[in-house]
C-alpha positions as CSV (number, residue, x, y, z in Angstrom):
1,M,0.0,0.0,0.0
2,A,1.3,3.4,-0.9
3,L,0.7,6.6,1.0
4,R,-1.7,8.7,-1.1
5,K,-2.6,11.6,1.2
6,A,0.4,12.6,3.3
7,S,-1.4,15.4,5.1
8,D,-4.1,13.0,6.3
9,F,-1.4,10.6,7.4
10,F,0.5,13.1,9.5
11,S,-2.7,14.6,10.9
12,G,-3.9,11.2,11.8
13,I,-0.7,10.3,13.6
14,C,-0.8,13.6,15.5
15,F,-4.4,13.1,16.5
16,F,-3.8,9.5,17.5
17,L,-0.7,10.3,19.7
18,T,-2.5,13.3,21.3
19,G,-5.5,11.1,22.1
20,V,-3.4,8.3,23.5
21,G,-1.4,10.8,25.5
22,A,-4.6,12.2,27.0
23,V,-5.9,8.8,27.9
24,L,-2.6,7.8,29.5
25,L,-2.3,11.0,31.5
26,S,-5.9,10.7,32.8
27,K,-5.8,7.0,33.8
28,D,-5.2,7.9,37.4
29,Y,-8.2,10.2,37.7
30,P,-11.4,8.7,38.9
31,F,-13.9,8.1,36.1
32,G,-17.0,8.5,38.1
33,T,-20.4,7.4,36.8
34,L,-22.7,8.8,34.1
35,R,-24.8,10.4,36.9
36,S,-21.8,11.9,38.7
37,L,-18.9,12.4,36.3
38,G,-15.4,12.3,37.7
39,P,-12.4,14.3,36.6
40,G,-11.1,11.5,34.4
41,F,-14.3,11.2,32.3
42,F,-13.7,13.9,29.8
43,P,-10.0,13.3,29.2
44,L,-10.6,9.6,28.7
45,V,-13.6,10.0,26.4
46,L,-12.2,12.9,24.3
47,G,-8.8,11.3,24.2
48,S,-10.3,8.0,23.0
49,L,-12.4,9.9,20.3
50,L,-9.3,11.7,19.2
51,A,-7.4,8.5,18.9
52,V,-10.2,6.9,16.8
53,I,-10.4,9.9,14.5
54,G,-6.6,9.7,14.2
55,T,-6.8,6.1,13.3
56,I,-9.5,6.7,10.7
57,L,-7.5,9.5,9.1
58,T,-4.3,7.4,9.0
59,I,-6.1,4.5,7.3
60,R,-7.8,6.9,4.9
61,S,-4.5,8.3,3.9
62,F,-3.7,5.1,2.0
63,Y,-6.8,5.2,-0.2
64,G,-8.2,7.6,-2.9
65,E,-6.5,9.9,-5.3
66,I,-2.9,10.9,-4.7
67,V,-2.8,14.4,-3.2
68,S,0.5,16.2,-2.8
69,M,1.2,17.7,0.5
70,A,1.7,21.5,0.6
71,I,5.0,22.8,1.7
72,P,4.8,24.0,5.3
73,R,4.9,27.8,5.5
74,I,7.2,28.4,8.4
75,R,6.7,32.2,8.5
76,V,2.9,31.8,8.7
77,A,3.1,29.2,11.5
78,A,5.7,31.3,13.4
79,M,3.4,34.4,13.2
80,I,0.4,32.5,14.5
81,L,2.3,30.7,17.2
82,G,4.1,34.0,18.1
83,G,0.8,35.8,18.5
84,S,-0.4,33.1,20.9
85,L,2.8,33.2,22.8
86,L,2.7,37.0,23.0
87,F,-0.9,36.8,24.3
88,G,0.2,34.5,27.1
89,L,3.1,36.7,28.0
90,L,1.2,40.0,27.9
91,I,-2.1,39.1,29.5
92,R,-1.1,40.0,33.1
93,P,1.2,43.0,32.6
94,A,-0.5,44.6,29.6
95,G,-4.1,43.5,30.1
96,L,-6.7,41.6,28.2
97,V,-7.4,44.3,25.5
98,V,-3.7,44.9,24.6
99,S,-2.8,41.2,24.6
100,I,-5.8,40.4,22.3
101,V,-5.0,43.2,19.9
102,V,-1.3,42.1,19.7
103,M,-2.3,38.5,19.2
104,V,-4.9,39.3,16.4
105,L,-2.5,41.6,14.6
106,A,0.3,39.0,14.7
107,G,-2.0,36.4,13.3
108,A,-3.3,38.9,10.7
109,A,0.3,39.6,9.6
110,A,0.5,35.9,8.5
111,S,-2.2,36.6,5.9
112,K,-1.6,38.3,2.7
113,E,-5.3,38.8,1.9
114,L,-6.2,40.6,5.1
115,S,-6.0,44.4,5.1
116,V,-4.5,46.4,8.0
117,A,-7.8,48.2,8.6
118,T,-9.7,44.9,8.7
119,A,-7.2,43.4,11.1
120,I,-7.3,46.4,13.4
121,L,-11.1,46.5,13.4
122,T,-11.3,42.7,14.1
123,A,-8.7,43.1,16.9
124,L,-10.7,45.9,18.6
125,I,-14.0,44.1,18.3
126,L,-12.6,40.9,19.7
127,A,-10.8,42.8,22.5
128,A,-13.9,44.6,23.5
129,G,-16.1,41.5,23.3
130,S,-13.7,39.5,25.3
131,A,-13.5,42.2,28.0
132,V,-17.3,42.3,28.3
133,I,-17.7,38.5,28.3
134,F,-14.8,37.3,30.4
135,V,-14.3,40.2,32.8
136,Y,-17.7,41.7,33.3
137,A,-20.1,38.8,32.5
138,L,-18.1,35.9,33.9
139,G,-16.2,37.9,36.5
140,L,-12.7,36.6,35.7
141,P,-10.0,38.5,37.6
142,L,-8.1,39.8,34.5
143,P,-6.7,43.3,34.1
144,I,-8.5,45.0,31.2
145,V,-5.7,47.4,30.3
146,G,-2.2,47.5,31.8
147,A,-1.9,47.8,35.5
148,L,-5.6,48.7,35.9
149,Y,-7.2,45.8,37.6
150,S,-10.7,44.8,36.5
151,G,-11.7,43.7,40.0
152,R,-15.1,44.3,41.4
């Protein structure tokens, strides 16, 4: 059997390994019952489902038409990963709004189709919506902007 869809193969392997890892890491947590779920229920069920999906994708990669795998675009991946990393590093010192704006603009820089104005508008809408939902509606103790604390 020849590998026909390399992207499905590698995605399937990643899904399978992540699912098996989740199952193995959650094996010491109590499963509980369906009426009273324990902390091990969701990692076990979701990890198992992820492993099954990974298995299906891996098997499917050997059938069908041959599809060439696109060359990974390192710059795009680095911009998106960098935006997520900056969000995590900036959330406490700079606040929720600034960290979301930086993350969205870093991710938008990875796209050639997105205009600067659209990226800024998207960043501001997501930042404002996140502040309303997470800080005010859910009451999470996150600074909204800089050293200002959003506390109650």
